C-alpha positions in Angstrom: 12.0 -26.2 -15.9 8.9 -25.3 -14.0 7.6 -27.6 -11.3 4.6 -28.3 -13.3 6.3 -29.3 -16.4 8.7 -31.5 -14.3 5.6 -33.5 -12.8 4.5 -34.1 -16.1 7.2 -35.6 -17.8 7.2 -37.7 -14.0 3.8 -38.9 -14.2 3.6 -39.3 -18.3 7.5 -41.2 -17.8 6.2 -42.8 -14.6 2.2 -43.1 -14.6 0.2 -42.7 -17.7 2.3 -44.7 -20.5 1.1 -47.9 -17.6 -1.6 -46.6 -17.0 -3.1 -45.4 -20.8 -2.1 -47.9 -23.4 -5.4 -50.5 -23.5 -7.6 -47.5 -23.3 -5.5 -45.8 -25.7 -6.3 -49.5 -28.3 -9.6 -49.9 -27.2 -10.2 -46.6 -28.1 -7.9 -46.4 -31.4 -9.4 -49.5 -32.6 -12.2 -48.7 -35.9 -10.9 -45.1 -35.8 -10.3 -42.8 -38.6 -6.2 -43.3 -39.4 -5.2 -40.0 -39.8 -7.4 -38.7 -37.0 -5.1 -41.5 -35.1 -1.9 -40.2 -36.8 -2.7 -37.2 -35.8 -3.3 -38.2 -32.4 0.3 -40.1 -32.0 2.5 -37.2 -33.8 0.5 -34.6 -31.0 1.9 -37.5 -28.0 5.4 -37.2 -29.7 5.6 -33.3 -29.6 4.6 -33.5 -26.1 7.3 -35.5 -25.1 9.5 -33.3 -26.9 8.0 -30.6 -24.8 7.1 -28.9 -28.2 3.4 -27.5 -26.3 1.9 -25.8 -29.3 3.2 -28.2 -32.0 1.2 -30.9 -30.0 -1.9 -28.7 -29.8 -2.2 -28.2 -33.2 -1.9 -32.1 -34.0 -4.8 -32.0 -31.3 -6.8 -29.6 -33.1 -6.6 -30.7 -36.2 -7.8 -34.5 -34.9 -10.4 -33.6 -33.1 -11.7 -32.2 -36.5 -11.9 -35.8 -37.3 -13.7 -36.9 -34.6 -17.3 -36.2 -35.4 -18.9 -38.3 -32.5 -17.0 -36.4 -29.5 -16.3 -40.3 -28.0 -12.3 -40.3 -28.4 -11.5 -39.3 -24.8 -8.1 -40.3 -25.6 -7.5 -36.8 -27.7 -9.5 -34.4 -25.3 -7.2 -35.6 -22.3 -4.5 -35.0 -24.1 -5.7 -31.7 -25.6 -5.8 -30.3 -22.3 -2.6 -31.7 -20.8 -1.1 -29.3 -24.2 -3.6 -26.4 -23.3 -2.1 -26.7 -19.2 1.4 -26.9 -20.4 0.6 -23.7 -22.5 -0.9 -21.7 -19.2 -4.3 -22.1 -21.4 -6.2 -23.3 -18.0 -9.9 -22.1 -19.1 -9.6 -24.2 -22.3 -8.1 -26.8 -20.8 -10.6 -27.0 -17.6 -13.0 -27.5 -21.4 -11.5 -30.7 -22.4 -10.8 -32.4 -19.1 -14.5 -32.2 -19.2 -14.9 -33.3 -22.2 -12.9 -36.6 -21.6 -14.7 -37.1 -18.4 -18.2 -37.1 -20.1 -17.2 -39.9 -22.4 -15.8 -41.4 -18.8 -16.3 -40.5 -15.8 -13.8 -42.6 -13.9 -10.9 -41.3 -15.9 -8.7 -40.4 -13.0 -6.4 -38.8 -15.1 -8.3 -36.1 -16.3 -9.9 -35.1 -12.8 -6.2 -34.8 -11.7 -5.5 -32.3 -14.7 -8.9 -30.4 -13.9 -7.5 -30.3 -9.9 -3.8 -27.9 -11.6 -5.9 -26.6 -13.8 -8.2 -25.4 -10.8 -5.4 -24.7 -8.4 -3.7 -22.8 -10.1 -6.3 -20.4 -10.6 -6.8 -20.6 -7.5 -10.1 -22.0 -6.6 -8.1 -24.1 -4.6 -11.5 -25.9 -3.0 -12.9 -27.2 -6.3 -9.3 -28.0 -7.0 -9.0 -30.0 -4.0 -13.0 -31.4 -4.6 -11.2 -32.6 -8.4 -8.1 -34.1 -7.0 -10.0 -36.1 -4.3 -12.6 -37.5 -7.5 -8.6 -38.1 -9.4 -7.9 -41.1 -6.4 -10.7 -41.5 -5.6 -10.9 -43.4 -9.1 -6.7 -44.5 -9.3 -5.1 -44.3 -5.7 -1.9 -46.0 -7.7 -1.5 -42.7 -8.9 1.7 -41.3 -8.0 0.6 -37.8 -9.3 -2.5 -38.1 -8.1 -1.6 -39.0 -4.2 1.3 -35.8 -4.8 -1.1 -33.5 -6.0 -3.7 -33.7 -2.9 -0.7 -34.1 -0.1 0.3 -30.7 -1.9 -3.1 -28.8 -2.1 -3.7 -30.1 1.8 -1.0 -28.8 3.1 0.8 -25.9 1.2 -3.0 -24.6 1.0 -5.6 -25.9 3.7 -2.1 -26.3 5.8 -3.8 -29.9 6.9 -0.9 -31.8 6.9 -2.9 -34.8 9.2 -5.4 -35.6 6.1 -1.7 -34.5 3.6 0.7 -36.6 5.0 -1.0 -39.9 4.0 -0.8 -39.1 0.3 2.4 -37.7 0.4 3.7 -41.2 1.6 1.6 -43.5 -0.8 3.3 -40.9 -3.2 7.1 -41.1 -2.5 5.8 -44.9 -1.7 4.9 -45.3 -5.5 8.0 -43.1 -6.3 10.6 -42.7 -4.0 12.2 -40.0 -6.3 9.5 -37.2 -6.5 12.0 -34.3 -4.8 8.4 -32.6 -4.3 6.4 -34.9 -2.4 9.0 -34.6 -0.3 9.7 -31.1 0.1 5.9 -31.2 0.8 6.1 -33.6 3.6 8.9 -32.3 5.1 7.2 -28.6 5.4 4.5 -31.0 6.6 6.8 -32.5 9.5 7.1 -28.6 10.5 4.0 -27.6 10.6 3.3 -30.9 13.1 6.3 -29.1 15.2 8.2 -32.7 14.4 11.5 -30.3 12.8 13.6 -33.8 12.5 11.7 -35.3 10.5 10.8 -32.3 8.5 15.0 -32.2 8.0 15.4 -35.1 6.9 12.5 -35.0 4.0 13.9 -31.7 3.1 17.4 -32.8 2.9 16.3 -35.7 0.8 14.4 -33.7 -1.4 17.4 -31.2 -2.0 19.7 -34.7 -2.7 17.1 -35.5 -5.4 16.8 -31.9 -6.8 19.2 -29.7 -6.1 18.8 -27.1 -7.9 15.1 -25.9 -6.6 15.5 -23.1 -4.2 11.7 -23.4 -2.6 13.5 -26.8 -1.1 16.4 -24.9 0.7 14.0 -21.9 1.5 12.1 -24.1 3.3 14.7 -25.7 4.9 15.6 -22.3 6.3 12.6 -21.7 7.4 12.5 -24.8 9.9 16.1 -24.4 10.7 14.5 -20.9 12.1 12.0 -21.9 14.0 14.2 -24.6 15.6 16.5 -21.3 16.3 19.3 -22.6 13.9 20.0 -19.4 12.7 23.8 -20.3 11.1 22.2 -23.7 9.4 19.5 -20.9 8.4 21.7 -18.5 6.8 23.3 -21.6 4.9 20.4 -23.0 3.7 19.3 -19.8 2.5 22.3 -19.3 0.7 21.6 -21.9 -1.6 18.3 -21.0 -2.3 20.0 -17.9 -3.1 22.4 -19.4 -5.1 19.7 -21.9 -7.2 17.1 -19.1 -7.4 15.7 -18.9 -11.5 12.5 -16.7 -12.0 10.2 -18.6 -13.5 7.7 -16.0 -14.9 9.0 -12.6 -16.6 7.8 -10.9 -13.6 9.6 -12.4 -10.9 13.0 -10.6 -9.6 16.0 -11.5 -11.2 17.5 -12.7 -8.2 15.4 -14.0 -4.9 14.9 -11.0 -3.0 12.9 -12.4 0.2 15.9 -15.0 0.1 18.0 -12.5 1.1 15.8 -10.2 3.7 15.3 -13.9 4.8 19.0 -14.3 5.4 19.2 -10.6 6.6 17.1 -11.3 9.6 18.5 -14.6 10.8 22.3 -13.0 10.4 20.4 -9.9 12.8 19.3 -12.7 15.4 22.5 -14.6 14.9 24.2 -11.9 16.0 22.1 -11.0 19.2 23.3 -14.7 20.2 25.7 -14.8 23.6 28.6 -17.1 21.9 29.1 -14.4 18.8 32.2 -12.4 19.7 32.9 -8.6 18.5 34.2 -9.3 15.6 31.6 -11.8 14.3 29.3 -9.2 15.1 30.7 -6.8 13.2 31.4 -9.6 10.2 27.3 -10.3 10.5 26.4 -7.2 10.2 29.2 -5.5 7.3 27.1 -8.9 5.4 23.2 -7.6 6.0 24.1 -4.2 5.1 25.4 -6.1 2.1 21.9 -8.4 1.6 20.1 -4.9 1.9 21.7 -3.5 -0.6 22.1 -7.0 -3.3 17.6 -6.4 -3.2 17.6 -2.2 -2.9 20.3 -2.8 -6.5 17.6 -5.0 -8.1 14.1 -3.0 -6.4 15.7 1.0 -5.1 12.0 1.6 -4.3 9.6 -1.1 -4.6 7.7 -1.5 -1.5 7.7 -3.3 0.6 10.7 -5.3 -0.6 12.8 -1.9 -0.9 11.1 -0.5 2.7 12.3 -3.6 4.9 15.7 -3.8 3.0 16.5 0.0 4.1 14.7 -0.8 7.5 16.9 -4.1 7.8 20.3 -2.1 6.3 19.7 1.0 9.6 19.0 -2.1 12.6 22.8 -3.1 11.1 24.2 0.3 10.7 22.6 1.3 14.3 24.3 -1.2 16.1 27.6 -0.6 14.2 27.3 2.6 15.3 27.2 4.6 12.5 24.1 6.8 13.4 23.8 9.1 11.2 23.7 6.5 8.1 21.4 4.6 9.9 18.8 7.4 10.7 18.9 8.3 6.4 17.8 4.4 6.4 15.2 4.3 8.8 14.1 8.1 7.1 13.9 5.9 3.4 12.4 2.8 4.6 9.4 5.5 6.3 9.5 7.2 3.2 8.5 4.5 0.6 5.9 3.5 2.0 2.7 4.6 -0.1 0.3 6.6 1.3 -2.7 4.6 3.0 -0.9 1.3 3.3 0.2 -0.1 6.1 4.0 -2.4 6.8 5.1 -4.3 9.8 8.5 -2.6 10.2 6.3 1.3 10.8 6.6 1.0 14.4 9.9 -0.4 14.9 11.6 1.9 12.1 10.5 5.3 14.2 11.8 3.6 17.6 15.4 2.9 15.8 15.6 5.8 13.9 14.5 7.7 17.5 17.0 5.5 19.7 19.7 6.8 16.7 18.5 10.3 17.1 18.9 9.7 21.0 22.3 9.1 20.7 22.8 11.7 18.7 22.3 14.1 21.3 19.2 15.0 19.6 16.7 14.8 22.1 13.7 16.6 20.9 13.6 14.6 17.5 13.9 11.3 19.3 10.9 12.1 21.9 9.1 12.9 18.4 9.6 8.8 17.0 9.1 7.5 20.3 6.0 8.7 20.1 5.1 7.8 17.0 5.9 4.2 17.9 3.7 4.3 20.7 0.8 5.3 18.2 2.1 2.9 15.7 2.2 0.0 18.2 -0.3 0.5 21.6 0.7 -2.3 23.4 4.7 -2.0 23.2 6.1 -0.9 26.6 9.8 0.4 24.8 8.6 3.5 23.6 7.1 5.4 26.6 10.2 3.9 28.4 12.5 5.7 25.5 10.6 8.6 26.0 11.5 8.9 29.3 14.9 8.5 29.1 14.6 11.9 26.8 12.8 13.6 29.7 15.4 12.6 32.2 18.1 13.6 29.7 16.5 16.9 29.4 16.2 17.3 33.2 12.4 16.8 33.2 12.0 13.8 35.7 8.6 14.0 36.6 7.6 13.8 32.8 10.5 11.3 32.8 8.0 9.0 35.7 4.8 9.6 34.0 6.5 7.9 30.8 8.1 5.6 32.0 4.9 4.8 34.2 3.1 4.5 31.0 5.4 2.0 29.6 5.0 -0.3 33.4 1.8 -0.2 32.5 2.0 -1.6 29.1 4.1 -4.6 30.6 4.2 -5.1 34.6 6.9 -7.3 34.6 9.0 -4.7 32.3 12.4 -4.4 35.5 13.9 -1.7 32.8 10.9 0.7 33.6 11.3 0.4 37.7 14.4 1.0 38.0 14.7 3.9 35.6 11.2 5.4 37.6 13.2 4.6 40.6 16.2 6.9 39.4 14.4 9.9 38.4 13.0 9.4 41.5 16.4 9.8 43.8 17.1 12.8 41.2 14.0 14.2 42.6 14.9 13.1 46.7 12.1 10.8 47.2 14.0 7.8 47.9 11.1 6.5 50.0 9.3 5.7 46.2 12.8 5.1 44.7 13.4 2.3 47.2 9.7 1.5 46.0 10.4 1.3 43.0 13.9 -1.2 42.6 11.8 -3.8 45.0 9.3 -3.7 42.2 11.9 -4.6 39.4 13.6 -7.2 42.1 9.7 -8.7 41.7 10.1 -8.6 38.2 13.3 -9.8 37.6 14.3 -11.3 41.1 18.3 -12.4 39.9 19.5 -9.3 38.7 22.4 -7.9 41.4 22.3 -4.2 40.0 18.4 -3.8 41.3 18.9 -5.2 44.7 22.3 -2.9 45.1 20.3 0.0 43.4 17.7 -1.0 46.7 20.5 -1.0 48.8 22.0 2.3 47.9 18.0 4.3 48.7 17.6 2.9 51.8 20.9 4.0 53.1 20.3 7.3 51.4 16.9 6.5 54.2 19.6 6.0 56.8 17.7 2.8 57.1 21.4 1.0 57.4 19.7 -2.9 58.7 18.3 -2.9 55.2 20.7 -1.2 53.1 22.7 -3.9 54.4 20.6 -6.4 53.5 20.1 -5.6 49.5 23.9 -5.0 49.7 24.0 -8.3 50.9 21.6 -9.5 48.5 23.2 -8.2 45.6 26.5 -9.6 46.5 24.9 -12.6 46.2 24.1 -12.7 42.9 27.4 -11.2 41.9 30.5 -11.7 44.5 32.3 -9.1 42.6 30.4 -6.2 42.8 32.8 -4.0 43.4 30.1 -0.8 44.8 28.0 -3.5 46.4 30.8 -4.2 48.2 31.8 -0.7 49.6 27.7 -0.3 49.9 27.9 -3.0 52.7 31.5 -1.7 54.1 29.6 1.8 54.2 26.4 -0.1 56.3 28.6 -2.3 58.7 30.7 1.1 59.7 26.8 3.0 60.2 25.8 0.8 62.0 29.1 -0.2 64.7 30.1 -3.4 63.2 33.6 -4.8 62.0 34.0 -3.4 58.4 33.4 -5.9 55.1 36.8 -6.8 55.1 37.2 -7.8 58.4 34.5 -9.8 58.2 35.7 -11.7 55.0 38.8 -12.3 56.8 36.9 -14.3 59.6 37.6 -11.3 62.5 
């Protein structure tokens, strides 16, 4: 059953029957008995969710309403048409009901739902506000106001007050809890958001959207395992509502693949755990590709995520194929948010396959797609250094440093290239820049010490080797460097110093 129908049944069961009987009795007095019979039959059909049958009864009754003043009849006709998704004619009937009775809150609410379904959000919001003005104790109206303010206008500060009221009036409204949970998340109140979304899932465990929202909140908190668990529930409970909807929850698979990749990057993960996650990412991507083998953007993103996992497994040839397919599926003239990364990671795969020319071409494409990203320039430098073109590599590392002045790897590799050219002064200068960018890395101090050693600056070399050892007392190469410096300076060896001699 659609969300709209769930809300209708709740509204009918908890609200309209209680709110409208006096109005109905007043309007039925003196009415044509046949018109009244048809009207009542239509309402029974509505309760049975026989929308077409109800509409037939209401339309027949309307033929007998010669003075067009039977407000209830027009309202219920609008309800039936709305359930049949004939929003234009539903709007006409709600408007006719309001024409007779301007303060008919539920008719204003119905108007709001129709406008919202048609994407006319400003008009919908106005209708919901009118409805709330005339009836502040209707749970469905308050819930609709909170829904549109939070989900459409991203205004949780205003929307939450209505959802609080909606839940107070109808504590069993799972959708209201879901929307309030999202409102809390928008306000960075993640603990409260998780509590509301968990309650929504308890009230309606079949609503995949609740699990999807819960996954998003856990992802924002970087709780990737919990996010994966929620996405798994979303995938399990998903059911297409429209004939055009995917048979499986495509976005759920793509999101779960992303969360699994983020989890694999965490330091706590063991090698086997990472390997399992990479295999699961490939499985998620294949689930998307099974349903949509060639539909952009879903298939392209699935191929891209599959390529990422294959690369991390060292399956470079397979990863190159996945990245290539992801790039090839992008329609001419369209853009994708994964284009630059696909070129970058395909280039990395080519690099590890020993194809520096192909790799460099991909890195240049990545640089063109993502102007501010230093990584493509760093990798261009790697390919040039591997080919022995150290001057060109130095230029590329300089481009990377210019894009990100705190990017230590750019300075380190530029320093290494200068060492290859025998320019130890510039090498030392670059290693010192790396130290300023990343002062906790022992290897930067060691490299600077090595450059000073090559310049026969033994005091400075010793100082940098000692700094490296302060960061990592087990750094064997730094110990050896310090011992060499001590011998060159005619001082006790490192081993003697360590023994206290």
